[in-house]
N, C-alpha and C positions, 0 to 999 in steps of 0.2 A: 511443447514444455504446458506445463499446468499453471493457469491463474484462477486463483482463488478468489469471491469476491461477495461481499456484503457490504449491508447498508440499516441504517437507520432508516424509519419512518418518512422522515425528511428527504432522504436520497432515494428513496425506491423506487420512483418514474424513472432517474436519470440509470440508476444502477441497472435496470430492465435495457434499457437503450443500449450501457456500454457493455453486457452479457452478449449482446449481439453483434457490437463490433469488434469485439475481442476475437467470439469463434470467428466472423467474416476475416481477421488475419493469419485465423490457422491454429490459435489456439484453443487449447483444451479448457473447458471453461468448469469449475465447481461454483454454484451459487449458495453459499449461507444464508440466504435471506436478509433482511425480512420478506416476505411474501405477499404484504400487502399495505397499506398503507397504514393500518393499524398501530398504535402507538406502542414502541418497543425500545429498549435501553441502547444505548449506542456503545455502551463496554461490553454488554454482552456479544453484541456482532463481532465487536472489533475482537473480542477473545477468541472467536472462535477463528477467525482468518491467520488472525495471527501464531495461534498456536501452531494452525495447518502449515504454514509457512517456516515456522522456526523447526518444526517437527520433521521437515521435507528434506531428505539429502540428496534430491535430484534437482534442488534450485526453483521450485514452485516459488513465484511470486504473487505477491496479493493485492486488492483493489478495494479501499473502504471509501463508503460515501455517506457524509453525513451533511447537514444543515451549511458548515465552515469548513469544514476538513480536518479541522483542531481536534475535536476533542476524540475522536475516531484514532488520531494520531498520538493523541498523548495514552490513552489506554493501550495502545497495539505496543508502542514505546517500552510497557512497563513487563513485557514478555522477552526474556533472555533471546538475544538471537534475531529481533527484531530490529528493524532500520525503516522507522514510517516515516514519511514527510510529505507535506501535505504541498500541493504544486497548485500553480494559479496560473501559469503560461508555459510556453515549451520550453524555455530557457532555464526554469526550475525544474521543470522535470528531466531533460537533459542532465543538466548538471546534478541534480539526486542520485541520479545511476553512474555518470561519469567519475562524480570527483567523492561519493558517499556511498554508493555502492547499496542506495537507499533497495529494500526487496519487498515495500508496501507501498504504497501510492494511496493518498488520501485525497479527495477530494471535495469541496463545497458547492451543494446543488444551489445554495442562496447567494452564492459569489462569483461563479463562472458560468456563462453560457454556455449553451451544449454542443456550440460548433467549435468552440476554443478547446472545451472536454476534450471531444472527439482528437484534435490534434496534440493536446498533452498526454492521452492516453496510445494512440500510437507512436510517438513522442520516446516516452517511457518504456514503453516494449521494445522500442527497436533501439533503445542504450543500454551501456553497460560501464562497467569498471575500465576506466582509463589507465594511464600511466604508473607506473611505479610509484612515483608519491605521493599519489592519490589512495593507492593499495598500501603503502607504508602508513599514512594518516588513518586510514579506516581500522587498521590494525592495530594501533593504537587506543581508539576506541575500542576496539574488542577488549583490550587488555584491563582498560577500565572498568567495563562490562563486568567483565572477569576476578576482580579486583573485590568489587563492593557485593559479587554473589559467595566471594568465598568470608567476605566478612559477614555477612547474614549467615550462612551456613552452617 
């Protein structure tokens, strides 16, 4: 499976570590940058990752890192088909996949320690959508998205 990863300048150092961890777990990684600590706007990177996830029919997953993990989630969730979730512990990581079928994980480099992030990433990548009741709820969320896309289109 392919994992697309990106960060703003605040998440650059942590993203570099995540890239290596994810490769070590056997995933193909595509790094959308940023490639330095020079300032960059998180919505620009979030859009690149979100589009890649939304346009991939093979079920690729995305990971975004910024200072708090919130701005990237908000930006990524503007792309139809993306379900980005900021996660701060292994419980929220597992829950976001099993209950909400999140396809983009967002992380805050300034709020979560490196070892916890490693556990979050591993947990998130090894989890998947759970039982029928969760699939039913995710389908309802997708229905909301479709209705609003039609109204705007």
